[in-house]
C-alpha positions as a Markdown table, in Angstrom:
| # | Residue | x | y | z |
|---|---|---|---|---|
| 1 | Met | 186.4 | -82.1 | 80.1 |
| 2 | Glu | 188.2 | -83.6 | 77.6 |
| 3 | Ser | 185.6 | -85.9 | 74.8 |
| 4 | Lys | 185.5 | -89.4 | 74.9 |
| 5 | Glu | 187.5 | -91.1 | 71.6 |
| 6 | Leu | 185.6 | -92.7 | 69.5 |
| 7 | Tyr | 186.7 | -96.1 | 67.8 |
| 8 | Arg | 185.5 | -97.2 | 64.5 |
| 9 | Glu | 183.5 | -99.8 | 63.2 |
| 10 | Ile | 185.8 | -99.8 | 60.3 |
| 11 | Val | 189.4 | -99.2 | 60.7 |
| 12 | Lys | 190.2 | -95.8 | 58.5 |
| 13 | Val | 193.1 | -97.2 | 57.0 |
| 14 | Ala | 192.5 | -100.3 | 56.6 |
| 15 | Gln | 194.9 | -103.5 | 55.3 |
| 16 | Ser | 194.2 | -104.1 | 52.1 |
| 17 | Pro | 195.5 | -106.9 | 49.6 |
| 18 | Asp | 198.0 | -106.4 | 46.5 |
| 19 | Met | 196.6 | -104.4 | 43.7 |
| 20 | Asp | 196.6 | -104.6 | 40.1 |
| 21 | Ala | 195.6 | -101.7 | 37.4 |
| 22 | Glu | 192.2 | -103.7 | 37.2 |
| 23 | Leu | 191.4 | -103.4 | 41.1 |
| 24 | Ile | 192.5 | -99.6 | 41.5 |
| 25 | Glu | 190.9 | -99.0 | 38.4 |
| 26 | Ala | 187.2 | -100.7 | 40.2 |
| 27 | Leu | 188.0 | -99.1 | 43.4 |
| 28 | Thr | 188.9 | -95.4 | 41.7 |
| 29 | Ser | 185.0 | -95.8 | 40.0 |
| 30 | Leu | 183.2 | -97.4 | 43.2 |
| 31 | Cys | 185.0 | -94.2 | 45.3 |
| 32 | Phe | 185.2 | -90.9 | 43.8 |
| 33 | Gln | 182.6 | -88.9 | 42.3 |
| 34 | Glu | 183.8 | -86.6 | 39.7 |
| 35 | Glu | 183.1 | -83.1 | 40.0 |
| 36 | Ser | 180.5 | -81.2 | 39.1 |
| 37 | Leu | 179.7 | -77.2 | 39.5 |
| 38 | Glu | 176.7 | -76.1 | 38.7 |
| 39 | Pro | 174.5 | -73.5 | 40.0 |
| 40 | Thr | 172.1 | -75.3 | 42.6 |
| 41 | Asp | 169.9 | -74.5 | 45.8 |
| 42 | Leu | 172.5 | -75.3 | 48.5 |
| 43 | Leu | 176.0 | -76.3 | 49.5 |
| 44 | Phe | 176.2 | -79.2 | 52.0 |
| 45 | Val | 178.9 | -79.4 | 53.4 |
| 46 | Phe | 180.1 | -82.9 | 55.3 |
| 47 | Gly | 182.3 | -82.5 | 58.5 |
| 48 | Ser | 185.7 | -82.8 | 58.4 |
| 49 | Asn | 188.4 | -82.8 | 61.1 |
| 50 | Val | 191.3 | -81.5 | 58.9 |
| 51 | Gln | 191.8 | -78.7 | 56.6 |
| 52 | His | 189.1 | -76.8 | 57.7 |
| 53 | Arg | 190.9 | -73.5 | 55.6 |
| 54 | Glu | 191.0 | -75.4 | 52.5 |
| 55 | Ile | 187.0 | -76.0 | 52.7 |
| 56 | Ala | 186.4 | -72.7 | 53.8 |
| 57 | Asp | 187.9 | -71.4 | 50.6 |
| 58 | Val | 185.6 | -73.6 | 47.8 |
| 59 | Ile | 182.9 | -72.5 | 49.9 |
| 60 | Ser | 184.0 | -68.2 | 49.4 |
| 61 | Tyr | 184.9 | -69.4 | 45.8 |
| 62 | Met | 181.5 | -70.7 | 45.3 |
| 63 | Leu | 179.6 | -67.7 | 47.7 |
| 64 | Asn | 182.1 | -65.8 | 45.2 |
| 65 | Ala | 180.8 | -67.4 | 41.6 |
| 66 | Gly | 177.1 | -67.1 | 42.5 |
| 67 | Leu | 176.9 | -70.9 | 42.5 |
| 68 | Val | 174.7 | -70.7 | 45.9 |
| 69 | Asn | 173.5 | -68.8 | 48.0 |
| 70 | Arg | 172.9 | -71.4 | 50.6 |
| 71 | Val | 175.7 | -73.1 | 52.9 |
| 72 | Leu | 175.2 | -75.8 | 55.4 |
| 73 | Ile | 178.5 | -76.4 | 57.3 |
| 74 | Thr | 177.9 | -79.9 | 59.8 |
| 75 | Gly | 180.4 | -81.5 | 61.8 |
| 76 | Gly | 180.1 | -81.6 | 65.5 |
| 77 | Val | 183.5 | -82.5 | 67.9 |
| 78 | Ala | 184.6 | -86.4 | 66.8 |
| 79 | Asn | 187.3 | -87.5 | 68.5 |
| 80 | Tyr | 188.3 | -90.8 | 66.3 |
| 81 | Asn | 190.5 | -93.1 | 67.7 |
| 82 | Gly | 193.9 | -91.8 | 65.6 |
| 83 | Ser | 192.1 | -88.9 | 64.0 |
| 84 | Phe | 193.8 | -84.9 | 64.7 |
| 85 | Tyr | 191.2 | -84.0 | 67.6 |
| 86 | Lys | 190.4 | -80.3 | 68.6 |
| 87 | Lys | 187.4 | -79.4 | 70.7 |
| 88 | Glu | 185.7 | -76.9 | 68.9 |
| 89 | Ala | 183.2 | -78.5 | 66.1 |
| 90 | Glu | 184.1 | -79.1 | 63.1 |
| 91 | Ser | 181.5 | -76.9 | 61.2 |
| 92 | Thr | 182.6 | -74.0 | 63.2 |
| 93 | Leu | 186.2 | -74.6 | 63.1 |
| 94 | Ile | 185.0 | -74.2 | 58.5 |
| 95 | Lys | 183.1 | -70.7 | 60.0 |
| 96 | Ser | 186.1 | -69.6 | 61.2 |
| 97 | Tyr | 188.2 | -69.0 | 58.0 |
| 98 | Ile | 184.4 | -67.7 | 56.1 |
| 99 | Pro | 185.2 | -64.0 | 55.8 |
| 100 | Leu | 182.0 | -63.7 | 57.1 |
| 101 | Glu | 181.9 | -59.5 | 56.1 |
| 102 | Lys | 181.7 | -60.1 | 52.5 |
| 103 | Tyr | 178.4 | -62.4 | 52.4 |
| 104 | Thr | 175.8 | -60.7 | 54.3 |
| 105 | Asp | 173.8 | -61.6 | 51.7 |
| 106 | Lys | 173.7 | -64.9 | 51.9 |
| 107 | Gln | 172.9 | -67.6 | 54.7 |
| 108 | Ile | 175.5 | -70.0 | 55.9 |
| 109 | Phe | 174.1 | -72.6 | 58.5 |
| 110 | Thr | 176.2 | -74.8 | 61.3 |
| 111 | Glu | 175.5 | -77.9 | 62.6 |
| 112 | Cys | 177.3 | -78.9 | 65.9 |
| 113 | Lys | 176.4 | -82.1 | 67.0 |
| 114 | Ser | 177.2 | -84.6 | 64.4 |
| 115 | Lys | 180.0 | -87.0 | 64.7 |
| 116 | Asn | 180.1 | -89.4 | 60.9 |
| 117 | Thr | 178.3 | -89.0 | 57.6 |
| 118 | Leu | 175.4 | -90.4 | 58.0 |
| 119 | Glu | 174.6 | -87.9 | 61.5 |
| 120 | Asn | 175.7 | -84.8 | 59.2 |
| 121 | Ile | 172.4 | -85.4 | 57.5 |
| 122 | Ile | 170.2 | -86.5 | 60.3 |
| 123 | Glu | 171.4 | -83.3 | 62.9 |
| 124 | Ala | 171.6 | -81.6 | 59.5 |
| 125 | Lys | 167.9 | -81.9 | 59.3 |
| 126 | Lys | 167.4 | -80.7 | 62.7 |
| 127 | Ile | 168.0 | -77.3 | 61.6 |
| 128 | Phe | 167.5 | -76.6 | 58.3 |
| 129 | Ser | 164.1 | -77.4 | 55.9 |
| 130 | Phe | 165.1 | -78.5 | 52.6 |
| 131 | Glu | 161.2 | -78.3 | 51.6 |
| 132 | Asn | 162.7 | -76.2 | 49.1 |
| 133 | Ile | 165.5 | -77.7 | 48.1 |
| 134 | Arg | 165.6 | -79.2 | 44.5 |
| 135 | Ser | 169.1 | -79.2 | 43.5 |
| 136 | Met | 172.5 | -79.3 | 45.9 |
| 137 | Thr | 176.2 | -79.0 | 45.6 |
| 138 | Phe | 177.9 | -81.8 | 48.5 |
| 139 | Leu | 181.7 | -81.0 | 49.8 |
| 140 | Ser | 183.3 | -84.3 | 50.9 |
| 141 | His | 186.5 | -85.8 | 51.2 |
| 142 | Ser | 187.4 | -87.0 | 47.6 |
| 143 | Tyr | 187.8 | -90.6 | 48.9 |
| 144 | Ala | 184.3 | -90.6 | 50.3 |
| 145 | Ser | 182.9 | -88.8 | 47.8 |
| 146 | Thr | 180.5 | -91.7 | 46.6 |
| 147 | Arg | 179.0 | -92.4 | 50.4 |
| 148 | Ala | 177.6 | -89.3 | 51.0 |
| 149 | Ser | 176.1 | -89.2 | 47.8 |
| 150 | Leu | 174.2 | -92.6 | 48.4 |
| 151 | Cys | 173.8 | -91.2 | 52.5 |
| 152 | Leu | 172.3 | -88.0 | 50.7 |
| 153 | Lys | 170.0 | -89.5 | 48.4 |
| 154 | Arg | 168.7 | -92.0 | 50.8 |
| 155 | Phe | 167.0 | -89.1 | 52.9 |
| 156 | Phe | 166.7 | -86.8 | 49.5 |
| 157 | Pro | 166.1 | -88.9 | 46.6 |
| 158 | Ser | 164.2 | -86.2 | 44.3 |
| 159 | Val | 167.3 | -83.8 | 44.5 |
| 160 | Met | 169.8 | -83.1 | 41.9 |
| 161 | Leu | 172.9 | -83.8 | 43.3 |
| 162 | His | 176.4 | -82.6 | 42.2 |
| 163 | Cys | 179.4 | -83.5 | 43.9 |
| 164 | Ile | 183.0 | -81.4 | 44.8 |
| 165 | Pro | 185.7 | -83.8 | 46.1 |
| 166 | Leu | 188.3 | -82.7 | 48.4 |
| 167 | Pro | 191.2 | -84.2 | 48.0 |
| 168 | Leu | 193.0 | -85.5 | 51.1 |
| 169 | Pro | 196.8 | -84.5 | 52.0 |
| 170 | Ser | 198.7 | -88.3 | 52.0 |
| 171 | Asp | 202.4 | -89.4 | 53.6 |
| 172 | Tyr | 203.9 | -88.0 | 50.5 |
| 173 | Leu | 202.7 | -84.2 | 49.4 |
| 174 | Lys | 203.4 | -84.9 | 45.5 |
| 175 | Tyr | 200.7 | -87.5 | 46.0 |
| 176 | Pro | 197.4 | -86.8 | 47.6 |
| 177 | Ile | 194.4 | -88.9 | 47.9 |
| 178 | Ser | 192.7 | -87.8 | 44.6 |
| 179 | Arg | 190.9 | -90.0 | 42.2 |
| 180 | Gln | 194.3 | -89.9 | 40.4 |
| 181 | Met | 197.1 | -89.9 | 43.1 |
| 182 | Trp | 195.6 | -92.2 | 45.7 |
| 183 | Ser | 197.1 | -95.2 | 44.2 |
| 184 | Lys | 200.2 | -93.9 | 44.6 |
| 185 | Thr | 200.7 | -94.5 | 48.8 |
| 186 | Ala | 200.6 | -97.2 | 50.8 |
| 187 | Tyr | 198.5 | -94.5 | 52.5 |
| 188 | Gly | 196.3 | -93.9 | 50.1 |
| 189 | Arg | 195.7 | -97.9 | 49.2 |
| 190 | Gly | 194.9 | -98.9 | 53.2 |
| 191 | Leu | 192.1 | -95.5 | 53.2 |
| 192 | Val | 190.4 | -96.6 | 50.2 |
| 193 | Trp | 190.3 | -100.3 | 51.0 |
| 194 | Gly | 188.5 | -99.0 | 53.9 |
| 195 | Glu | 186.1 | -96.9 | 52.6 |
| 196 | Tyr | 185.3 | -99.6 | 50.0 |
| 197 | Leu | 184.3 | -102.0 | 53.4 |
| 198 | Arg | 182.9 | -99.0 | 54.3 |
| 199 | Leu | 180.6 | -99.3 | 51.5 |
| 200 | Gln | 180.1 | -102.7 | 51.7 |
| 201 | Thr | 179.2 | -103.1 | 55.4 |
| 202 | Tyr | 177.5 | -99.5 | 56.0 |
| 203 | Gly | 175.2 | -100.8 | 52.6 |
| 204 | Gln | 174.6 | -103.8 | 53.7 |
| 205 | Arg | 172.7 | -102.6 | 56.7 |
| 206 | Gly | 170.7 | -99.8 | 54.9 |
| 207 | Asp | 172.4 | -96.8 | 56.1 |
| 208 | Phe | 172.2 | -95.9 | 52.3 |
| 209 | Pro | 170.9 | -97.4 | 49.2 |
| 210 | Ile | 173.2 | -100.2 | 47.7 |
| 211 | Ala | 171.5 | -101.4 | 44.1 |
| 212 | Glu | 173.6 | -98.6 | 41.8 |
| 213 | Ile | 176.9 | -100.0 | 43.5 |
| 214 | Arg | 175.8 | -103.9 | 43.8 |
| 215 | Glu | 177.7 | -104.5 | 40.6 |
| 216 | Ser | 180.8 | -102.3 | 41.7 |
| 217 | Leu | 181.1 | -103.8 | 45.0 |
| 218 | Glu | 180.4 | -107.9 | 43.8 |
| 219 | His | 183.2 | -107.2 | 41.0 |
| 220 | Ile | 186.0 | -105.5 | 43.6 |
| 221 | Lys | 185.4 | -108.7 | 45.8 |
| 222 | Ala | 186.0 | -110.7 | 42.9 |
| 223 | Leu | 189.2 | -109.2 | 42.2 |
| 224 | Ser | 190.8 | -108.9 | 45.4 |
| 225 | Gly | 189.8 | -112.7 | 46.1 |
| 226 | Gln | 187.0 | -112.5 | 48.7 |
| 227 | Lys | 183.9 | -114.4 | 48.6 |
| 228 | Ser | 181.0 | -113.5 | 46.7 |
| 229 | Leu | 179.1 | -111.0 | 48.2 |
| 230 | His | 175.2 | -110.9 | 48.7 |
| 231 | Val | 172.9 | -108.5 | 49.0 |
| 232 | Ala | 168.9 | -109.0 | 49.5 |
């Protein structure tokens, strides 16, 4: 049976305002986390419906380099309207590209029910004990890495977090959706503007702690000509 299409609360690629250098810099600072590769207790992989092989390659690198011994891959079947749909869980597809025979001494877990970033964590907590996790590296799409980090901080406020931001391909091969290149294409500008709207909307309703990004949200609203954001 085909999976029913899900409709996003905020469209993935939103209509963006005109962007000058100051607004681009503010959005980059808000949405994109810097890469930080350190040995940690766990690699937490957020689900993705694209780039499964690329994500698996990063996981293999982390294992080969001895930076992690435990990996938790999340993501179920999320059939969002306008997204590339596959019938298998995202976590299963990612794991299928990992040469598991090389890592018999490692622990690799998969969570197969979640359909969005917040659910990735909620469902992961049902299958994995985080009680002894003191440091964590997370892998997410680069443009959504701040939201991924904030969601993790909601559930694990005392855990030290490190980020692996994965650039997305765009409609122009030489301009991936990365910290450096996202603003070069209309697709990238719409994608990151949509991410700003998600940080604003989901943060206000309490999906994740908003205090550390409140000033950035206010600043971007002012730069883009929107009404002032009031956060209780």
